[in-house]
ZAMARGU-4260 file (C-alpha; in steps of 0.2 Angstrom, whole numbers, plus 5000, padded with zeros to 4 digits):
<rodrens>
0) 5049/5181/4671 | 5040/5197/4664 | 5033/5202/4681 | 5049/5198/4690 | 5063/5201/4678
5) 5055/5216/4667 | 5039/5225/4676 | 5048/5225/4692 | 5064/5232/4685 | 5056/5246/4675
10) 5052/5239/4658 | 5037/5250/4656 | 5031/5246/4636 | 5016/5236/4639 | 5019/5229/4621
15) 5036/5223/4624 | 5029/5215/4640 | 5016/5207/4630 | 5027/5201/4615 | 5040/5193/4629
20) 5025/5183/4636 | 5018/5178/4619 | 5036/5170/4614 | 5041/5154/4621 | 5060/5158/4624
25) 5062/5139/4630 | 5060/5134/4612 | 5076/5144/4606 | 5087/5138/4620 | 5094/5119/4617
30) 5088/5104/4628 | 5101/5101/4639 | 5101/5122/4645 | 5081/5124/4643 | 5080/5124/4664
35) 5087/5139/4663 | 5077/5147/4649 | 5068/5157/4660 | 5083/5164/4671 | 5088/5180/4675
40) 5104/5177/4664 | 5111/5175/4648 | 5111/5156/4641 | 5123/5147/4628 | 5116/5142/4612
45) 5132/5134/4605 | 5145/5143/4593 | 5151/5153/4606 | 5136/5163/4606 | 5121/5166/4618
50) 5103/5171/4620 | 5103/5187/4629 | 5098/5190/4648 | 5079/5194/4647 | 5082/5212/4654
55) 5096/5215/4642 | 5084/5210/4627 | 5068/5220/4635 | 5078/5236/4636 | 5084/5234/4619
60) 5065/5233/4613 | 5059/5247/4623 | 5073/5258/4618 | 5068/5255/4600 | 5051/5264/4603
65) 5042/5252/4591 | 5023/5254/4586 | 5022/5242/4576 | 5023/5248/4558 | 5043/5248/4557
70) 5052/5238/4547 | 5067/5231/4558 | 5084/5225/4555 | 5090/5210/4569 | 5108/5209/4569
75) 5116/5194/4578 | 5099/5185/4579 | 5107/5170/4586 | 5094/5160/4591 | 5079/5167/4583
80) 5072/5173/4599 | 5074/5191/4597 | 5069/5190/4580 | 5053/5181/4585 | 5050/5192/4598
85) 5052/5210/4587 | 5041/5203/4574 | 5024/5204/4586 | 5033/5223/4590 | 5034/5228/4572
90) 5028/5225/4551 | 5043/5216/4547 | 5060/5209/4553 | 5076/5205/4545 | 5087/5195/4554
95) 5106/5194/4551 | 5116/5179/4559 | 5135/5173/4553 | 5134/5156/4560 | 5126/5146/4547
100) 5119/5134/4560 | 5111/5146/4569 | 5102/5151/4554 | 5094/5136/4550 | 5090/5132/4568
105) 5081/5149/4570 | 5074/5148/4554 | 5065/5131/4559 | 5058/5138/4575 | 5051/5155/4566
110) 5042/5141/4555 | 5036/5131/4571 | 5027/5146/4577 | 5020/5154/4561 | 5030/5168/4560
115) 5027/5176/4543 | 5033/5194/4544 | 5052/5190/4549 | 5066/5180/4540 | 5083/5176/4545
120) 5099/5178/4533 | 5116/5169/4534 | 5126/5186/4530 | 5138/5196/4540 | 5126/5208/4551
125) 5141/5221/4556 | 5138/5227/4538 | 5120/5227/4539 | 5109/5224/4523 | 5110/5239/4514
130) 5099/5235/4499 | 5085/5234/4510 | 5088/5249/4520 | 5082/5262/4527 | 5076/5253/4541
135) 5065/5262/4555 | 5074/5253/4570 | 5091/5241/4571 | 5094/5230/4585 | 5111/5224/4588
140) 5115/5208/4599 | 5136/5209/4599 | 5146/5221/4605 | 5153/5232/4591 | 5173/5237/4593
145) 5166/5257/4588 | 5150/5264/4585 | 5143/5256/4570 | 5145/5267/4557 | 5139/5257/4542
150) 5122/5251/4552 | 5120/5271/4556 | 5120/5273/4536 | 5105/5262/4535 | 5094/5271/4547
155) 5079/5279/4540 | 5076/5298/4547 | 5070/5297/4565 | 5075/5279/4565 | 5083/5270/4581
160) 5099/5259/4582 | 5104/5250/4599 | 5121/5241/4600 | 5132/5239/4615 | 5148/5246/4609
165) 5166/5243/4617 | 5172/5260/4625 | 5190/5256/4634 | 5189/5240/4643 | 5169/5240/4643
170) 5154/5237/4634 | 5140/5251/4634 | 5122/5248/4628 | 5118/5263/4617 | 5105/5271/4609
175) 5107/5281/4593 | 5095/5292/4584 | 5094/5301/4567 | 5086/5316/4568 | 5088/5332/4555
180) 5103/5322/4547 | 5111/5321/4563 | 5114/5307/4576 | 5110/5309/4591 | 5118/5296/4605
185) 5113/5290/4623 | 5122/5277/4634 | 5110/5267/4643 | 5122/5258/4653 | 5137/5245/4654
190) 5135/5229/4649 | 5143/5212/4643 | 5141/5205/4625 | 5148/5191/4615 | 5158/5202/4600
195) 5151/5208/4584 | 5160/5197/4573 | 5162/5203/4553 | 5171/5215/4543 | 5165/5232/4555
200) 5167/5220/4568 | 5180/5209/4576 | 5190/5195/4569 | 5181/5179/4571 | 5199/5172/4580
205) 5194/5184/4596 | 5186/5174/4607 | 5184/5184/4623 | 5173/5177/4635 | 5157/5187/4635
210) 5137/5186/4641 | 5122/5198/4637 | 5121/5204/4653 | 5117/5224/4658 | 5126/5228/4673
215) 5116/5245/4677 | 5101/5253/4666
</rodrens>
């Protein structure tokens, strides 16, 4: 997976590649879908959610430019795979997940792997965790209907946020950076993600079929 799907397609950060080698992705996929765990696609994990296509997630991690000292917010942590990988790339990770069953399952997986610098909380990820801010980096794994203002307000100076954002009929993976009090924005490419559910996202009744696939970088 790492060599063929990531390095061969331009993921160059050695820390990202090593972290994705270290974390066993199949542990975060339901047993009936484990044969697909390392395939080049998103995989359903139940409750209308997916674990992202490996290349998409690696692109998010690389764009966050993590050195190892950061406090990271992981929004829509789902299976817990993203939180586990980010724990290898940063000092501390706070995962937010709105589906309680996934919080329970993912927390158990983190414990089984001995991850000590990360936790997953059951809460509305669309509004972040303002009492724990500022964050050096924020990863969002569900498509926001617009630029995620509440989350952007929780960035530390120089902080980076990567999120899929809906523009018209298409989601675009987008990187934001807070510099000198201003937000810089760069579109990475069109993608498809499950919708971000919550106060600053979409209603829970929005059941548009989505996966997490980056169509172009």
